[in-house]
C-alpha positions in Angstrom: 15.8 -31.4 16.3 15.8 -35.2 17.5 16.0 -37.9 16.1 12.3 -38.9 16.5 11.1 -36.2 14.8 9.9 -35.4 11.4 10.8 -32.1 9.9 7.5 -31.4 7.6 7.6 -28.2 6.2 4.1 -26.8 4.8 5.0 -26.6 0.7 3.1 -22.8 0.5 5.5 -20.9 3.5 8.1 -21.7 0.6 6.2 -20.5 -2.0 5.3 -17.5 -0.1 8.4 -15.2 -0.8 8.7 -16.0 -4.9 7.4 -13.0 -6.4 6.9 -9.5 -5.7 3.8 -8.9 -7.8 1.8 -11.5 -7.3 2.9 -12.1 -3.9 2.0 -15.4 -2.3 0.8 -15.5 0.8 2.1 -17.9 4.0 -0.4 -19.8 6.0 -0.1 -17.8 9.2 -0.7 -14.6 7.8 -3.9 -16.3 5.7 -4.7 -17.6 9.4 -4.7 -14.3 11.0 -7.5 -12.8 8.3 -9.6 -16.2 8.6 -9.5 -15.4 12.4 -11.1 -11.8 11.9 -14.3 -13.5 10.8 -17.1 -14.7 13.4 -15.7 -18.2 14.3 -19.3 -19.2 14.1 -19.2 -19.0 9.9 -17.3 -22.5 10.2 -19.8 -24.6 12.2 -22.3 -23.7 9.7 -22.8 -26.1 6.5 -24.3 -23.2 4.7 -21.7 -20.8 4.8 -20.1 -20.0 1.6 -16.8 -18.9 0.5 -15.1 -17.4 -2.2 -11.2 -16.6 -3.3 -11.4 -14.7 -6.3 -7.5 -14.5 -6.9 -6.5 -17.6 -6.1 -3.1 -18.4 -6.4 -1.7 -21.4 -4.0 -4.8 -22.1 -2.6 -3.8 -21.5 0.7 -7.1 -19.4 2.1 -9.3 -22.1 0.4 -7.1 -24.7 2.0 -7.3 -23.3 6.0 -11.1 -22.6 5.0 -11.5 -25.9 4.3 -9.5 -27.3 7.8 -11.6 -25.1 9.8 -14.9 -26.5 8.2 -13.8 -30.0 8.8 -13.2 -29.4 12.6 -16.3 -27.2 12.7 -18.6 -29.6 10.7 -17.7 -32.8 12.2 -21.0 -33.1 14.9 -23.4 -32.3 12.4 -21.6 -34.4 9.3 -19.3 -37.4 11.3 -18.8 -39.3 8.0 -15.5 -37.6 7.4 -16.1 -38.6 3.5 -19.5 -37.1 2.9 -18.2 -34.0 5.2 -15.2 -33.3 3.1 -17.7 -33.7 -0.4 -20.1 -31.2 1.1 -17.6 -29.1 2.0 -15.6 -28.5 -1.5 -18.8 -29.1 -3.7 -21.1 -27.3 -1.7 -19.0 -24.1 0.5 -15.7 -23.3 -0.7 -15.0 -21.6 -4.7 -12.3 -20.2 -6.2 -11.0 -18.2 -9.7 -7.2 -18.5 -10.7 -5.5 -15.8 -11.4 -3.4 -18.4 -14.2 -3.2 -21.5 -15.5 -0.6 -22.4 -13.2 -1.9 -21.1 -10.1 -5.0 -22.9 -11.0 -3.2 -26.1 -11.0 -1.1 -25.9 -8.0 -4.8 -24.1 -5.8 -6.6 -27.8 -7.0 -3.3 -29.9 -6.2 -3.7 -27.8 -2.6 -7.2 -28.2 -2.1 -8.0 -31.2 -3.9 -5.0 -33.1 -3.5 -5.2 -33.2 -7.4 -4.5 -31.1 -10.7 -7.4 -32.3 -11.6 -10.6 -32.6 -9.8 -12.4 -35.1 -11.7 -9.9 -37.6 -11.3 -8.3 -40.8 -9.2 -6.3 -39.0 -6.9 -9.2 -35.8 -6.0 -10.3 -36.6 -2.7 -13.7 -35.3 -3.7 -15.0 -36.3 -7.2 -16.3 -33.5 -9.6 -17.5 -33.7 -12.8 -15.2 -31.6 -14.8 -11.6 -31.1 -13.9 -11.7 -27.6 -12.6 -14.2 -28.9 -10.2 -14.7 -25.3 -8.1 -11.6 -23.4 -8.7 -12.0 -22.0 -12.1 -9.6 -20.7 -14.9 -10.5 -19.5 -18.1 -7.8 -17.6 -20.5 -9.0 -13.9 -20.7 -8.2 -11.5 -23.3 -7.6 -8.0 -22.8 -10.4 -5.7 -24.4 -8.4 -3.1 -26.4 -9.6 0.5 -26.7 -7.3 3.5 -27.5 -4.2 1.1 -26.6 -5.6 0.5 -23.4 -7.4 -2.7 -21.6 -11.1 -0.9 -21.1 -10.9 -2.8 -17.8 -7.4 -3.4 -16.1 -6.0 -0.4 -18.0 -3.1 -2.3 -19.2 -1.1 -0.9 -22.4 -1.4 -3.0 -25.7 1.6 -2.8 -26.7 3.0 -4.3 -24.2 0.6 -6.8 -23.2 -1.2 -7.4 -26.8 1.6 -10.3 -27.4 -0.3 -13.6 -28.6 -1.7 -16.9 -26.8 2.0 -18.2 -25.9 2.6 -15.4 -23.5 0.9 -14.6 -20.1 -0.9 -11.8 -20.7 -2.5 -11.4 -17.3 -5.9 -10.9 -18.2 -7.2 -11.5 -14.4 -10.8 -13.6 -15.0 -12.5 -11.4 -11.5 -11.8 -8.0 -12.8 -12.2 -8.8 -16.9 -16.1 -8.7 -16.7 -18.7 -5.9 -15.7 -20.4 -8.8 -14.5 -18.8 -10.9 -11.9 -21.5 -13.1 -11.0 -20.8 -15.0 -14.1 -18.6 -16.8 -12.9 -20.5 -18.7 -10.2 -24.5 -17.4 -11.2 -26.3 -19.5 -9.0 -24.2 -18.7 -5.8 -24.3 -15.6 -3.3 -21.2 -15.8 -1.0 -21.2 -15.2 2.7 -17.3 -14.5 2.5 -15.0 -13.3 0.3 -11.2 -13.6 0.9 -7.8 -13.4 -0.4 -4.8 -11.9 -1.4 -4.8 -10.4 -5.2 -2.3 -9.2 -7.9 -0.9 -5.8 -6.8 0.5 -4.0 -9.9 0.7 -4.2 -13.6 2.8 -2.9 -15.7 1.7 -0.2 -17.8 4.8 0.9 -19.9 6.1 3.7 -18.6 9.6 3.8 -17.8 11.8 2.0 -15.6 9.5 0.3 -12.8 6.2 1.8 -13.5 3.1 0.2 -12.7 -0.4 0.6 -11.9 -2.2 -0.7 -9.2 -4.7 -3.2 -9.9 -5.7 -4.2 -6.1 -8.5 -1.5 -6.0 -10.1 -3.2 -8.8 -10.3 -6.2 -7.2 -11.6 -4.6 -4.2 -14.3 -2.4 -5.9 -15.4 -5.9 -7.4 -15.9 -8.1 -4.6 -17.6 -5.5 -2.9 -20.0 -5.5 -5.6 -20.9 -9.3 -5.1 -22.1 -7.9 -2.2 -21.0 -10.4 0.4 -21.3 -10.3 4.3 -17.9 -10.4 4.9 -14.7 -9.6 3.0 -11.1 -9.6 4.4 -7.9 -8.9 1.7 -4.6 -8.2 2.0 -3.3 -5.3 -0.3 -0.5 -2.2 -0.4 -1.1 0.2 2.1 -0.2 2.9 -0.6 -3.8 3.8 -0.7 -3.8 5.6 2.5 -2.0 8.8 1.2 -0.9 8.1 -1.9 -0.9 5.4 -5.3 -1.1 6.0 -8.9 -4.1 6.4 -9.8 -5.5 5.9 -6.4 -7.6 9.0 -5.1 -11.1 8.4 -5.9 -10.2 4.5 -4.6 -8.7 6.2 -1.4 -11.9 8.8 -0.9 -14.2 5.9 -1.5 -12.2 3.3 1.3 -12.1 6.4 4.1 -16.3 6.9 3.6 -17.0 3.2 3.9 -18.1 3.0 7.8 -18.4 -0.8 7.1 -14.5 -1.6 7.3 -14.7 -3.0 10.8 -11.4 -4.2 11.3 -7.9 -3.0 9.9 -4.3 -4.4 10.5 -2.0 -2.3 9.3 1.9 -3.5 8.9 4.6 -0.7 8.5 7.0 -2.7 7.1 6.4 -5.7 4.4 8.4 -8.1 5.6 6.9 -8.7 8.9 3.9 -10.2 6.3 6.2 -11.6 3.6 9.7 -12.9 4.7 11.8 -11.6 1.6 9.3 -9.4 -0.1 9.3 -5.6 0.2 7.0 -3.6 -0.5 6.7 0.1 -0.6 4.4 1.5 2.1 3.8 -1.8 4.1 0.6 -3.5 3.6 -2.6 -3.6 5.7 -5.4 -6.7 5.5 -9.2 -5.6 6.9 -12.6 -7.1 7.2 -15.5 -5.6 5.9 -18.8 -6.0 7.1 -22.0 -5.6 5.0 -23.7 -5.2 8.5 -20.9 -2.6 10.4 -21.6 1.4 10.8 -19.1 2.9 12.6 -15.4 3.4 13.6 -12.5 0.9 13.0 -10.6 -0.9 14.8 -7.1 -0.4 13.3 -3.9 -2.6 15.1 -0.5 -1.0 14.2 2.3 -3.5 13.5 5.5 -2.4 13.6 8.9 -2.6 15.6 7.7 0.1 17.8 4.4 -1.0 18.2 3.0 -4.6 17.9 -0.8 -5.2 18.3 -1.8 -1.4 19.4 -5.5 -1.1 18.4 -7.8 1.8 18.3 -11.8 1.9 17.4 -11.7 5.5 15.2 -13.0 6.9 11.8 -11.2 6.4 9.2 -12.1 9.9 7.3 -11.1 11.9 10.2 -9.0 13.3 7.4 -8.2 13.7 3.8 -5.8 10.5 4.3 -5.5 7.6 6.5 -3.0 8.3 9.3 -2.2 4.5 10.2 -0.8 4.8 13.8 -2.3 5.4 16.7 -0.5 6.9 18.3 0.4 9.7 15.6 -3.1 10.6 14.9 -3.3 11.7 18.8 0.3 13.6 18.2 -1.4 15.3 15.0 -4.6 16.5 16.6 -2.5 18.4 19.5 -0.3 19.6 16.5 -3.5 20.6 14.0 -5.4 22.4 17.5 -3.1 25.0 17.8 -1.6 25.5 14.4 -4.3 25.6 12.2 -2.3 26.9 8.9 -0.1 24.1 7.4 2.9 23.7 4.9 0.6 22.3 2.7 -0.8 25.3 1.4 2.8 27.0 1.2 5.6 24.5 -0.2 6.1 24.9 -4.1 4.7 22.5 -6.8 6.5 19.6 -8.0 9.0 21.1 -11.0 8.7 24.3 -9.8 11.4 25.4 -12.2 10.5 23.2 -15.0 13.9 21.9 -15.3 14.4 18.3 -15.7 16.1 16.1 -13.4 18.5 14.9 -16.4 19.6 18.6 -16.8 22.6 20.4 -15.8 24.6 23.3 -15.4 28.1 24.5 -17.6 31.1 25.5 -15.9 31.2 28.6 -18.1 28.9 31.8 -17.8 27.1 31.5 -21.5 25.2 35.1 -20.9 25.4 37.6 -18.6 21.4 36.7 -17.3 22.7 33.1 -16.7 21.4 31.7 -13.5 23.4 28.9 -11.4 21.4 25.7 -11.0 21.7 22.9 -8.6 21.5 19.5 -10.2 22.0 15.9 -8.2 25.7 16.5 -9.6 26.5 20.0 -8.6 25.9 23.4 -9.5 26.7 25.3 -12.6 25.6 28.1 -15.1 21.8 28.0 -16.6 20.0 29.8 -19.1 17.7 32.0 -17.5 15.3 31.4 -20.3 14.8 28.0 -19.7 13.4 28.4 -16.6 9.6 29.2 -15.4 9.1 31.0 -12.4 5.1 32.0 -12.2 5.2 33.0 -8.2 8.6 35.0 -8.7 10.7 33.9 -6.1 13.9 33.4 -8.2 15.1 36.4 -6.3 14.6 35.3 -2.8 16.3 32.8 -0.7 15.0 28.9 -1.0 14.8 26.0 1.7 15.0 23.3 -0.6 14.8 19.3 0.0 15.0 16.5 -2.5 12.2 15.1 -4.0 12.5 11.2 -2.7 12.5 10.4 0.6 15.8 9.9 2.6 16.5 6.2 2.4 13.5 5.1 0.7 10.3 4.7 2.9 11.5 1.2 4.6 12.9 2.0 7.8 16.2 1.3 8.5 17.6 -1.6 10.6 16.4 0.1 13.9 12.8 0.6 12.6 13.8 4.7 12.6 13.6 6.9 9.5 15.6 10.0 8.4 12.5 11.3 6.1 14.5 14.0 4.3 17.8 14.6 2.9 20.1 17.4 1.1 18.3 19.9 3.1 19.8 23.5 1.9 19.3 27.3 0.9 19.3 28.7 -2.5 20.2 31.6 -3.0 18.9 34.7 -5.2 19.4 33.8 -8.5 19.8 30.0 -8.1 17.4 27.6 -9.5 17.2 23.1 -8.8 16.4 20.6 -11.0 12.6 18.6 -10.6 15.2 16.4 -8.4 14.4 18.8 -5.6 11.7 20.3 -3.6 10.5 23.7 -2.7 9.7 24.4 1.0 9.5 27.6 2.0 10.6 31.2 0.0 12.4 34.0 2.2 13.3 37.6 1.8 16.7 37.3 4.2 19.6 34.4 4.7 18.3 34.3 8.6 14.5 33.4 8.1 16.0 30.9 5.7 18.0 29.6 8.0 15.7 29.5 11.1 13.4 26.8 8.6 16.0 25.1 8.2 16.3 24.6 12.2 12.8 23.4 11.6 13.0 21.3 9.1 16.1 19.1 11.0 13.7 18.5 14.0 12.5 15.1 14.8 8.8 16.7 15.3 8.6 18.0 11.7 10.2 14.9 10.0 7.7 13.2 12.2 4.7 14.7 11.0 5.8 14.4 7.7 6.3 10.9 7.4 2.9 10.1 8.4 1.8 11.6 5.1 4.4 9.3 2.9 3.6 5.9 1.6 6.1 6.0 -1.2 9.5 7.8 -1.5 8.5 11.1 -3.5 7.7 13.4 -1.2 4.8 16.0 -2.6 3.5 19.4 -1.3 0.1 18.0 -0.5 2.3 15.5 2.1 3.1 18.4 4.3 -1.2 18.2 5.3 0.2 17.7 9.1 2.5 19.9 9.3 2.0 23.2 10.9 3.8 27.0 9.6 5.6 28.3 12.4 7.2 31.6 13.1 10.9 32.0 11.8 12.0 35.3 13.2 13.7 32.6 15.8 15.1 29.1 15.4 13.4 26.2 16.4 14.0 23.0 18.4 12.3 19.9 19.1 12.0 20.8 22.6 10.8 24.1 22.1 8.2 22.3 19.6 7.1 19.5 22.3 6.5 22.3 24.6 4.6 24.1 22.1 1.9 21.5 21.8 1.6 19.8 25.3 3.4 16.7 23.9 3.4 13.9 26.7 6.9 11.8 28.0 5.4 9.0 26.1 4.3 11.0 23.1 8.0 12.6 22.8 9.4 8.9 23.1 7.6 7.6 20.5 8.8 10.2 18.2 12.1 10.1 18.8 11.7 6.2 17.9 10.8 6.6 15.1 13.1 9.6 13.9 16.7 9.0 13.7 19.1 12.9 14.3 19.7 14.1 10.9 23.3 13.4 9.3 
């Protein structure tokens, strides 16, 4: 930097990595989302915009900038133009009192919209950026609107209760009763702790999406975690609705959340999309990852029960399922098949003649056979198992690849495992079990499994794209590539995504 240049950082860039649940949006990202909209909206003095989950005010600020440029010829006087934009076109609902002050400072240059420093004078201190301290509505120990735990969040007026205005009402039109919004845009809170163990939390972003659509805007653009594609606590109904919604015109998918929010790790990545009230048809999906930057393809969101995020992967899946229609999700055993909790341990000494061998994360030991369940009578057979948790988590390595599974092994007859492990296959003899292990070790197997994973947990439902093979012989990737007719480009993509088994 030479002496004639002044470094003038955008303070909203600095705020963008302060939080993990209520993630502040960098201005660059906000502008990418605004770029999805028809740009003539910013040349129309009647277009109205709402950010109903305002934090830093970055979306409103960037909208004001675009309107200021777009309306310059129509309203030449700068002050009249700014007054018109701020008082007639741009509106927000803050998520906390602090963010309401921050947003007003960003948009009006004053936390008091009626004060002398505000660039447009309002009759109220809030202007068009509202905030009201809402309380949860408790019913049977939970908030009837957001599901917050009363034990956790009924903590008095002195503490933040995270009862967000926009979703704590049956009628979101009440906040601006005389307004009909053309565009709703923003970045909502993602999760709320529900009082469960460790990092237990329930998603909130789905409620913000549903509430915004209730307002029936012409356009709606929002950035949310991508876990709804295939998983997420309590998101089955939301996912089904979204996949059937042919009004989603564009979706931009980030495999790694850090590419959007530097320093913030959101399991499963993030996405933003454009919902268009008049659109009926396929969605243009754009992938942003280390392997693919800007790969776009128009396709139906509801081709499968989950959303396959990657455009190259879906072509591979189509080839595989066209040849192999039976998939492992029908034969993998349910989670915690033997009903032995992860903290259980076997003992060094046999207590009864009928004791079985228990595998836990600490190794093997003797365990009371009467304390296990075996509804499918698999105890006497060979069992191929992996850990229930994804190897290395669902964040790619620095090379952008995944191992996906770990602790691949075979349990012999009279051996069981805790819920730490998932049972993939059951066999009468060791050879067939070993042949399945060779298949599980392939990059192809793990690549197909990865397409249904958006969290660290691997469930039987995660295997809906993984075909069942003939296990009378071992398998290699080369055999699978040939069987499914994969191209050199598709093979290279698989091998860029999946690392060899350790």
